[in-house]
C-alpha positions in Angstrom: 34.5 -47.2 -3.2 31.7 -49.7 -2.4 28.3 -49.8 -2.2 26.1 -52.6 -0.4 22.1 -52.0 -0.6 19.0 -54.4 -0.3 15.5 -53.1 -0.4 15.3 -53.7 3.1 18.1 -51.9 4.9 20.3 -49.9 2.3 23.9 -48.8 2.5 25.1 -45.5 1.7 27.4 -44.9 -0.2 31.0 -44.0 1.0 32.8 -41.1 -1.0 36.7 -42.6 -1.0 38.8 -39.7 0.9 41.9 -38.4 -1.5 43.2 -35.4 -0.2 44.1 -33.0 -2.1 45.4 -29.4 0.1 44.2 -26.1 -1.1 46.3 -23.3 0.2 45.4 -19.3 0.4 46.7 -16.6 2.4 48.5 -18.6 4.6 45.9 -21.5 5.0 46.1 -25.0 3.8 42.7 -26.6 4.1 42.3 -30.6 2.8 39.5 -31.1 0.8 39.0 -35.2 0.9 36.4 -35.1 -1.6 37.5 -32.4 -4.5 38.1 -35.6 -6.8 34.5 -35.9 -7.3 35.2 -32.8 -9.9 36.8 -35.0 -12.4 33.2 -35.6 -14.6 35.2 -38.0 -16.7 36.2 -40.4 -14.4 34.7 -43.7 -14.1 35.1 -43.5 -10.3 32.9 -40.5 -10.1 30.2 -41.3 -12.4 30.0 -44.8 -10.3 29.4 -42.7 -7.0 26.6 -41.1 -8.8 25.0 -43.4 -9.8 25.3 -45.4 -6.8 24.0 -42.1 -4.7 21.3 -42.5 -7.2 20.8 -45.9 -6.2 20.9 -45.4 -2.9 18.1 -42.3 -2.9 16.0 -44.7 -4.9 15.8 -47.6 -2.6 15.7 -45.2 1.0 12.9 -43.7 -0.5 10.9 -46.4 -2.5 8.4 -46.7 0.7 7.7 -43.4 -1.5 6.7 -44.6 -4.6 2.9 -44.5 -4.1 2.9 -41.3 -3.0 5.1 -39.8 -5.3 2.3 -41.2 -8.0 -0.4 -39.7 -6.4 1.3 -36.5 -6.4 1.9 -36.8 -10.0 -1.8 -37.5 -11.0 -2.7 -34.6 -8.8 -0.4 -32.4 -10.7 -1.2 -33.6 -13.8 -5.0 -33.8 -12.9 -5.0 -29.8 -12.6 -4.0 -29.2 -16.0 -5.6 -29.1 -18.9 -3.0 -31.2 -21.0 -3.8 -30.0 -24.7 -4.6 -26.2 -24.9 -3.5 -22.7 -26.4 -1.9 -19.4 -25.2 -2.8 -16.2 -26.0 -1.5 -15.3 -29.1 0.7 -12.9 -29.5 1.0 -9.7 -33.0 3.9 -9.6 -34.6 4.0 -8.5 -38.0 1.4 -10.2 -40.2 0.6 -12.9 -37.5 -0.4 -14.5 -34.8 2.2 -16.4 -33.1 0.9 -18.6 -30.1 1.7 -22.4 -28.5 0.0 -25.4 -28.2 0.4 -28.5 -25.6 -1.0 -31.6 -26.5 -2.0 -34.4 -23.8 0.3 -36.9 -23.5 3.8 -34.7 -25.4 6.6 -33.7 -23.4 6.6 -30.4 -25.2 5.3 -27.5 -26.9 4.4 -26.5 -30.7 5.0 -23.2 -32.3 2.2 -22.1 -34.0 0.8 -19.0 -36.0 -2.0 -17.5 -37.8 -2.8 -15.1 -40.3 -4.4 -11.5 -39.2 -7.8 -10.7 -39.9 -6.5 -7.1 -40.5 -3.9 -4.7 -40.2 -6.2 -2.6 -37.3 -6.9 -6.1 -35.6 -5.0 -6.1 -31.9 -7.8 -8.1 -30.4 -6.2 -11.6 -30.3 -8.3 -14.5 -31.3 -9.7 -16.6 -28.6 -8.7 -20.3 -29.4 -9.6 -23.1 -28.0 -8.1 -26.6 -27.9 -10.1 -29.0 -30.6 -11.1 -26.0 -32.9 -9.4 -25.6 -36.2 -8.0 -22.1 -36.4 -8.0 -21.0 -39.7 -4.4 -20.7 -41.6 -2.5 -22.5 -38.8 1.2 -23.2 -39.7 3.2 -25.2 -37.1 6.2 -23.6 -37.1 8.3 -26.0 -34.8 7.3 -29.0 -32.8 9.5 -29.6 -30.1 8.4 -33.1 -29.6 10.1 -34.1 -33.2 13.1 -32.1 -32.2 13.8 -33.6 -28.9 13.2 -37.4 -30.3 16.0 -39.2 -29.8 17.7 -37.3 -26.5 17.0 -37.5 -23.4 17.2 -33.7 -22.5 15.8 -30.8 -24.9 15.7 -27.4 -24.4 14.7 -24.5 -27.3 17.3 -21.7 -26.6 16.3 -19.3 -29.3 13.1 -18.7 -31.5 12.9 -16.0 -34.5 11.1 -15.1 -37.3 11.9 -12.5 -40.0 10.0 -9.2 -40.1 8.5 -10.5 -43.1 7.5 -13.9 -41.7 9.1 -16.0 -44.4 11.9 -17.7 -42.1 12.5 -19.4 -38.8 15.7 -20.0 -36.8 15.5 -21.8 -34.0 18.3 -23.2 -31.5 18.5 -26.5 -29.5 20.5 -27.7 -26.6 20.5 -31.6 -26.2 22.8 -31.7 -22.7 22.1 -29.5 -21.1 25.5 -27.6 -21.1 23.4 -24.2 -22.1 25.5 -24.4 -25.6 23.0 -24.6 -28.6 22.8 -25.3 -32.4 21.2 -22.8 -34.2 19.2 -24.0 -37.8 16.9 -21.9 -40.4 14.3 -22.9 -42.8 11.9 -21.2 -45.2 8.4 -21.1 -43.5 6.4 -21.5 -46.6 8.6 -23.9 -48.3 9.5 -26.0 -45.2 13.0 -26.5 -46.9 16.4 -26.4 -44.0 18.9 -23.9 -45.0 22.3 -24.9 -45.3 22.4 -22.8 -42.2 24.3 -24.6 -39.0 25.3 -23.0 -36.4 26.9 -24.9 -33.6 28.1 -24.0 -29.7 26.3 -20.8 -29.4 25.0 -18.8 -26.6 21.2 -18.4 -26.0 19.1 -16.2 -28.1 20.2 -15.9 -31.2 18.3 -13.9 -33.9 17.3 -12.3 -37.0 18.6 -8.8 -37.8 15.7 -6.8 -38.9 16.1 -7.1 -42.3 16.1 -10.8 -42.2 19.9 -11.2 -43.8 21.8 -12.1 -41.0 21.8 -13.8 -37.9 22.8 -12.0 -34.6 24.2 -14.6 -32.0 26.9 -14.8 -29.2 29.1 -17.0 -27.8 30.6 -18.3 -24.6 34.1 -18.9 -24.0 35.4 -21.9 -22.1 34.5 -20.3 -18.7 30.5 -20.4 -20.1 31.0 -16.2 -20.4 29.8 -14.8 -23.3 32.4 -13.2 -24.7 31.7 -12.2 -28.5 28.9 -10.8 -30.9 28.8 -12.4 -34.1 26.9 -11.7 -37.5 26.3 -14.9 -39.7 24.7 -14.5 -43.2 21.7 -16.4 -43.7 22.6 -19.2 -46.6 25.6 -19.9 -45.2 27.3 -22.9 -44.5 28.6 -23.4 -41.2 30.8 -20.2 -39.2 33.1 -19.8 -41.6 32.5 -16.1 -42.8 30.9 -15.2 -39.9 32.2 -11.7 -38.8 32.6 -11.0 -34.8 31.4 -7.4 -34.9 32.5 -6.8 -30.7 34.7 -9.0 -28.6 35.1 -8.7 -24.5 38.5 -9.5 -23.4 37.6 -8.6 -19.4 36.8 -12.0 -17.6 34.8 -9.7 -15.1 32.2 -8.9 -18.3 30.3 -10.7 -20.6 28.7 -9.3 -23.8 25.8 -9.6 -25.6 23.5 -7.4 -28.4 20.2 -7.0 -29.5 17.7 -4.4 -31.2 15.8 -2.1 -29.7 11.9 -2.5 -30.0 11.7 0.3 -33.0 14.4 -2.0 -34.8 16.5 1.3 -35.6 19.0 0.5 -33.6 21.4 -2.0 -32.4 22.4 -2.3 -29.1 25.6 -4.1 -28.1 26.7 -4.4 -24.3 29.2 -5.1 -22.0 28.3 -5.3 -18.3 29.7 -6.8 -15.0 27.6 -7.0 -12.1 28.0 -3.5 -11.0 29.3 -1.8 -14.4 27.9 -1.3 -18.0 29.3 -0.1 -21.1 26.8 0.2 -24.4 27.2 0.8 -27.8 24.3 2.3 -29.4 24.8 1.9 -33.2 22.0 2.4 -36.6 20.4 -0.3 -37.8 21.5 1.1 -41.1 25.0 0.8 -40.3 25.4 -3.1 -40.1 26.9 -3.6 -43.2 29.6 -1.0 -42.2 29.9 -2.6 -39.4 30.5 -5.6 -41.1 33.2 -4.3 -43.3 35.0 -2.4 -40.6 34.0 -2.1 -36.9 35.9 0.6 -35.9 34.3 2.5 -38.8 31.0 3.1 -37.3 30.0 6.2 -35.1 28.6 4.2 -32.3 26.9 6.1 -29.2 28.0 5.6 -25.9 26.5 7.0 -22.2 29.1 5.9 -19.9 32.3 3.8 -20.3 33.0 1.3 -17.6 35.3 3.6 -15.6 32.2 5.3 -14.9 31.1 2.5 -12.5 27.6 2.7 -13.5 25.0 0.1 -14.4 22.5 1.3 -17.1 20.4 0.4 -20.3 18.8 1.9 -23.3 16.2 1.8 -25.6 14.7 4.0 -28.6 12.0 6.4 -28.7 10.9 9.2 -31.9 9.0 12.0 -30.5 8.0 14.8 -32.8 10.5 13.6 -35.4 13.3 13.7 -33.3 15.4 10.4 -32.2 16.0 10.1 -28.2 17.7 7.5 -26.2 15.8 7.2 -23.1 18.7 6.0 -20.8 17.9 4.0 -17.4 20.7 4.4 -14.5 22.0 4.3 -11.6 24.7 7.0 -11.2 24.3 8.8 -8.0 20.5 7.0 -7.8 20.6 3.8 -6.0 17.1 2.8 -7.0 17.9 3.5 -10.6 16.7 7.0 -12.5 15.2 7.8 -16.0 17.1 10.0 -18.2 16.8 11.2 -22.2 19.0 12.4 -24.3 18.9 13.2 -28.0 20.3 10.5 -30.6 21.9 12.7 -32.4 23.9 14.7 -30.3 25.2 12.4 -26.7 26.9 15.8 -25.5 23.7 17.2 -24.9 22.4 17.9 -21.0 20.4 14.8 -20.4 16.7 15.6 -19.4 15.6 14.0 -16.1 12.5 11.7 -17.3 11.6 9.6 -13.9 13.6 11.1 -11.1 15.5 8.7 -8.1 12.9 8.3 -5.5 14.6 6.2 -2.7 12.5 2.6 -2.1 11.0 2.9 -5.3 13.4 0.9 -7.6 13.1 1.1 -11.3 13.6 -2.2 -12.8 13.3 -1.5 -16.8 11.7 0.6 -19.5 10.7 -0.8 -23.0 9.8 2.4 -25.3 7.0 1.6 -27.8 6.0 4.3 -30.7 3.5 6.1 -28.5 4.1 5.6 -25.1 6.7 3.4 -22.7 6.3 0.5 -20.4 8.0 0.8 -16.9 8.2 -1.6 -14.5 9.2 -0.8 -10.8 9.3 -2.5 -7.2 8.0 -0.3 -4.4 6.9 -1.9 -0.9 7.9 -5.3 -1.9 5.4 -5.7 -5.0 6.3 -6.0 -8.5 4.3 -2.8 -10.5 3.8 -1.8 -14.0 3.1 1.8 -15.3 2.8 3.2 -19.0 5.0 6.5 -19.3 3.7 9.7 -20.9 6.5 10.5 -23.3 5.2 14.6 -23.6 4.8 15.2 -19.3 6.7 12.3 -18.0 3.7 11.2 -15.6 3.6 7.3 -14.8 0.4 6.2 -15.0 0.1 2.8 -12.6 -1.7 -0.3 -14.0 -3.5 -1.2 -10.7 -4.7 -4.6 -9.6 -6.7 -5.5 -6.3 -5.1 -8.1 -4.4 -2.3 -7.2 -1.7 0.1 -9.7 -2.9 1.0 -10.7 -6.6 3.1 -11.0 -9.4 3.3 -8.8 -12.5 5.0 -7.5 -15.4 4.8 -7.3 -19.3 5.3 -9.3 -21.6 4.6 -10.3 -25.5 4.7 -6.7 -26.5 6.6 -7.1 -29.8 5.4 -4.7 -31.9 6.5 -0.9 -31.8 3.5 0.7 -32.8 0.9 -1.1 -30.7 -1.7 0.7 -28.8 -2.3 -2.2 -26.0 0.3 -3.5 -23.2 0.2 -7.2 -22.8 0.7 -8.2 -19.2 1.0 -11.8 -17.3 -0.2 -11.4 -13.6 -0.9 -14.4 -10.9 -1.0 -14.9 -7.1 -0.6 -17.7 -4.8 -4.4 -17.7 -5.2 -5.0 -16.4 -8.6 -3.6 -18.7 -11.8 -1.7 -17.3 -14.4 -3.8 -14.7 -16.0 -3.1 -13.0 -18.9 -4.4 -9.3 -20.1 -4.3 -6.7 -22.6 -4.1 -3.4 -21.4 -5.5 -0.4 -23.6 -3.4 2.4 -23.1 -5.9 5.1 -24.7 -8.9 4.2 -22.2 -7.4 2.6 -19.5 -9.3 -0.7 -20.4 -7.9 -3.9 -18.6 -9.4 -6.8 -20.4 -8.8 -10.4 -19.2 -8.0 -12.3 -22.4 -7.1 -15.6 -20.1 -6.9 -17.0 -17.3 -4.8 -20.6 -16.6 -7.7 -23.4 -16.0 -7.0 -25.2 -12.9 -9.0 -28.5 -13.2 -10.5 -30.6 -10.5 -12.7 -27.7 -8.6 -10.2 -25.1 -7.8 -11.7 -22.3 -5.6 -9.7 -19.7 -5.1 -11.5 -18.5 -2.1 -10.7 -21.8 -0.6 -6.9 -20.6 0.2 -5.8 -17.6 1.8 -2.5 -15.3 1.2 -0.8 -12.6 3.8 2.0 -10.9 4.1 3.7 -10.6 7.6 7.0 -8.8 9.1 9.2 -10.7 10.5 12.1 -8.8 12.6 16.0 -9.4 11.9 18.2 -9.5 14.6 19.4 -6.4 14.1 16.0 -4.6 14.0 15.1 -4.8 10.1 11.7 -6.3 9.1 12.1 -9.2 6.9 8.7 -9.3 4.6 7.5 -13.2 4.8 4.5 -14.2 2.5 2.5 -17.0 3.3 -0.4 -19.1 1.6 -2.4 -21.7 3.0 -5.7 -23.5 2.6 -8.4 -22.2 4.8 -10.3 -24.9 5.9 -7.4 -26.2 8.1 -7.6 -22.6 10.0 -5.9 -19.3 9.7 -1.8 -19.8 10.2 -1.1 -18.7 13.9 -4.3 -20.7 15.4 -2.3 -24.1 15.8 1.3 -25.2 15.1 1.2 -26.1 11.2 3.4 -27.7 8.7 5.4 -25.0 7.5 7.3 -25.0 3.9 9.7 -22.1 4.1 11.2 -21.1 0.8 14.2 -18.7 -0.1 16.7 -17.4 -2.1 18.3 -14.1 -1.5 21.0 -13.2 -3.7 21.4 -11.4 -7.0 19.0 -8.9 -6.8 16.8 -11.5 -7.5 12.6 -11.6 -6.3 10.9 -14.2 -5.2 7.5 -12.8 -5.9 4.1 -14.4 -5.1 3.0 -16.9 -8.1 0.8 -19.2 -8.9 1.9 -22.9 -8.6 -0.3 -26.4 -9.5 2.6 -28.7 -7.4 1.7 -26.2 -4.5 -1.8 -27.2 -4.0 -0.8 -30.4 -3.0 0.9 -29.6 -0.3 -1.8 -26.9 0.8 -4.4 -29.4 0.5 -2.7 -31.7 2.9 -2.5 -28.4 5.5 0.8 -26.9 5.1 1.5 -23.6 5.0 3.8 -22.2 2.2 6.0 -19.2 3.0 8.2 -17.3 1.1 11.5 -15.3 3.2 12.1 -12.7 1.5 15.7 -12.3 3.0 18.2 -9.6 2.1 20.1 -10.2 -1.2 17.0 -10.1 -3.0 15.7 -7.5 -4.6 12.0 -7.4 -3.3 12.9 -4.3 -1.6 14.9 -1.8 -3.4 18.8 -2.0 -4.1 19.7 -1.3 -0.7 18.6 -4.7 0.1 20.3 -6.3 -2.2 23.5 -4.2 -1.1 23.0 -5.5 2.5 22.8 -9.0 1.6 26.0 -9.3 -1.0 29.8 -9.3 -0.5 30.7 -9.0 3.1 27.3 -8.8 4.4 26.1 -12.4 3.0 25.4 -13.6 6.0 22.4 -11.3 6.5 21.0 -14.0 4.2 21.5 -16.6 6.2 20.7 -14.9 9.7 17.3 -13.3 8.3 16.3 -16.9 7.0 16.9 -18.4 10.6 15.3 -15.1 12.4 11.9 -15.8 9.8 12.1 -19.0 10.9 12.3 -18.5 14.7 9.4 -16.0 14.3 7.2 -18.3 12.9 8.3 -20.9 15.5 7.7 -18.5 18.7 4.5 -16.9 17.0 3.1 -20.7 17.0 2.8 -20.7 12.9 4.8 -23.9 13.2 7.1 -25.7 15.4 11.1 -27.2 14.2 9.5 -30.5 13.6 7.0 -29.6 11.2 8.9 -27.1 9.0 11.2 -27.8 6.5 13.1 -25.3 4.6 13.7 -25.1 0.4 16.0 -23.5 -2.2 17.7 -23.7 -5.3 21.3 -22.9 -6.9 22.0 -19.4 -4.5 19.3 -20.7 -2.5 20.9 -23.6 -2.2 24.4 -22.0 -0.5 21.5 -20.5 1.5 20.1 -23.9 2.8 23.5 -25.1 3.3 24.3 -22.0 5.5 21.3 -22.0 7.6 21.2 -26.0 8.4 24.7 -25.4 9.7 24.2 -22.3 11.6 20.6 -23.5 13.2 20.0 -27.4 12.4 17.7 -27.6 15.2 14.8 -25.4 13.8 14.1 -27.4 11.1 12.8 -31.4 10.0 14.5 -31.3 6.4 16.3 -28.9 4.0 15.8 -29.4 0.3 18.2 -27.9 -1.5 18.3 -27.8 -5.7 21.4 -27.2 -7.5 23.0 -26.0 -4.3 26.1 -23.7 -4.6 27.3 -25.2 -1.3 31.0 -25.3 -2.3 31.4 -21.9 -2.9 34.5 -21.4 -1.9 36.1 -23.6 -3.9 34.3 -22.6 -6.8 34.6 -19.1 -6.3 38.7 -19.4 -5.8 39.2 -20.5 -9.3 39.0 -18.3 -12.2 39.3 -20.9 -14.7 35.8 -22.3 -13.7 32.5 -21.2 -15.4 31.6 -17.5 -14.3 34.1 -17.4 -11.3 35.6 -14.1 -11.9 32.0 -12.8 -12.8 30.6 -13.8 -10.0 33.5 -11.6 -7.8 31.5 -9.0 -7.6 28.7 -10.7 -6.1 30.9 -12.6 -3.3 34.0 -11.0 -3.3 37.4 -12.4 -4.6 38.7 -14.6 -2.3 41.4 -15.3 -4.7 43.0 -11.8 -4.1 41.6 -10.8 -0.8 42.6 -12.4 2.7 39.5 -10.4 3.9 37.3 -12.2 1.7 38.8 -15.7 1.6 38.5 -15.8 5.7 34.5 -14.3 5.4 33.4 -16.7 2.7 35.4 -19.5 4.6 33.2 -18.8 7.8 29.9 -19.4 6.0 30.4 -21.7 2.6 28.3 -24.8 3.6 30.8 -27.3 2.8 33.5 -25.8 5.2 31.5 -25.3 7.9 29.5 -28.9 8.6 29.6 -29.4 12.1 30.3 -32.7 14.0 28.3 -33.4 16.8 25.2 -31.7 15.2 22.0 -33.5 14.8 21.1 -32.2 11.4 17.8 -32.2 9.8 17.5 -34.7 7.1 18.5 -33.6 3.7 17.8 -34.1 0.4 19.9 -32.5 -2.5 19.6 -32.7 -6.7 22.0 -31.8 -9.0 22.6 -32.5 -12.8 25.6 -33.7 -14.3 25.9 -31.3 -16.7 25.2 -28.2 -14.9 27.5 -25.8 -16.4 25.9 -23.1 -13.5 26.5 -24.7 -10.4 28.4 -28.3 -11.0 27.3 -31.6 -9.8 30.7 -32.1 -8.0 29.1 -29.1 -5.0 26.3 -31.1 -3.6 28.4 -34.8 -4.2 31.3 -33.3 -1.5 28.9 -31.4 0.6 26.2 -35.1 1.2 29.5 -36.9 1.1 30.9 -34.2 4.1 27.3 -34.3 5.8 27.5 -38.1 6.4 30.9 -37.8 7.9 29.4 -35.8 10.3 26.5 -38.3 10.8 23.7 -36.3 8.7 20.7 -38.2 7.0 21.4 -36.9 3.7 20.6 -38.2 0.1 21.6 -37.3 -3.5 20.2 -37.1 -6.9 22.1 -36.2 -9.3 20.0 -36.3 -12.8 22.6 -37.5 -15.7 21.5 -36.1 -18.7 20.4 -32.4 -17.7 21.4 -29.0 -16.6 21.2 -26.0 -14.5 17.0 -26.0 -14.6 16.8 -30.0 -13.9 15.1 -32.4 -16.2 13.2 -31.2 -19.2 10.0 -31.8 -20.6 6.6 -31.0 -18.3 5.9 -34.7 -17.6 9.4 -35.6 -16.1 9.3 -32.0 -14.4 6.2 -32.9 -12.6 7.5 -36.3 -12.0 10.3 -34.4 -10.5 8.6 -32.4 -8.6 6.3 -35.1 -7.2 9.8 -36.8 -5.7 10.6 -33.6 -3.9 7.1 -33.4 -2.6 6.8 -36.6 -1.4 9.7 -36.1 0.5 9.4 -33.1 2.0 5.4 -34.4 3.3 7.5 -37.3 4.9 9.4 -34.6 6.9 6.6 -32.6 7.9 4.7 -35.9 9.1 2.1 -35.7 6.0 3.4 -38.9 4.3 0.6 -40.8 5.1 
């Protein structure tokens, strides 16, 4: 591999062709670039560095615009700020951000009284009485190019803290414990564990998960606080089936341990009294666990705990004969009792979660393509929806750790409304705004408009499309405008209308931002997801293309002024639509893109592959699935003699979810076909990209500058 580059005329790297043959189901495929998977090979690192150098040289002229965009993003953010405090035990917990610092501080202050459920209003520059800084992310990150906090837990009595840190981007964490009062680090150092470690309710143990070589969570462990290392830790549950992952946590009441094994389509849950933890340590087989369904039933479900009139009840959200799920309950002391339906299945209303507190439950669900939050009355089974005024928004519960709390903490936002935190008083129905993210620089939401359109797919299905724009440029559709079209469409994950500081830089230049809510996502319920996975996966791609054509045909934009973007599984979407309809886009931005999906899903030794068979199908053992995936996988289907739009692919060397090799191979193949394709690889980062807020802003400014040039707005 050789690279010749000058500032005036950089030359693209040419990856060496080292063909290997992949043979499955009688089909032989020659792969010229599979050698790029060898992460430790100096030639691979040299090639990635050459790609970065080429991208830097090609886009050097955008440096002034990138800096302008970075300063715009930075200028909208109050850099020194505090989050809204959350009550837990005898303390209010909150975060601080400081000007010039990449990472936040985790802090707490004591309650004024036991009856105090109204969080104090904290202001930057004003001292908080009794404040303790529990963790400074900047100190933890010192000396590391990457830093991610994967666990943060305080004992119920507030005396000890644990936290987990990843400094590589591979999502394996080192957990440590300290005494808060003295600041003394305890000998506990738990290496190489998954995210989400936490204390048990009594604070005597740390509950954590391990992952196998394929990054699949495969074990649940208990570690006794005060011990060094993991030598004496006890594995209380293990999952042998490579199609399942395992995890554990405690109910909000802290009275039950919930151990869940699950695949993408099946759950198996054991509910164990927290008081039985000592027995579980001595002999896991001797503990009496409640299990609702075993995995042979192929039911997805979750379990929570409530106490009603002195009796323990298990509330179970499930999809047995209920596509969009229903909620039932049964007494915890009698798993053979006939279940009672609490919220019946209602087609088109997708029940997503139920969170049981002492006096009520929080229910989150989707209807009409909008996320909704309601309060469940234990006595009547009625659900009272918490209403919001805007037609498009994103809302959910969060920051509700206390079982006895009388209020529900909510987060809310829309394309035009900055992130807002509310407390909902369940007794009175009052919705109290606690804080709205401040947007500096004179932002006025009235300057921007948002709406939802419905674009017909080829099979007649109406695809929701969400738009936001700046009103001073006129209403969308009056004349063709630059459009930034975003999509995802996998795993039943919904892309809801939320606020973005960085997006304002596009809107203020006349770009219309749009989201195509294609099938495969969860916006319209479980059927929407089912019709965009496995052997219906092509619906995701054709939906996106149909939305793009709709926007062109209706005069919203033109192909030379539209850029498509998606990341991860949405990057697969980008690669597929670039092959299907390259003529519709001026550019395609693919972030950590899953573009060599068939190669990955054929190899069960690779991270998460076996688990993924329920999302994409099993091409290793099923010839029909193999043929179907081969028909759409972007790397397999790059077309010769086609004028591709300009393409920017971004990735990270330590990504354990979508390996860097996928976009690296894809870009090499695209260049063979004559495409203008660029690759940017972060050499110390993971699936989420760079760490640190300023680094993230620089990264987004880099992408936006490229995007703006693609739609003709780089001046």
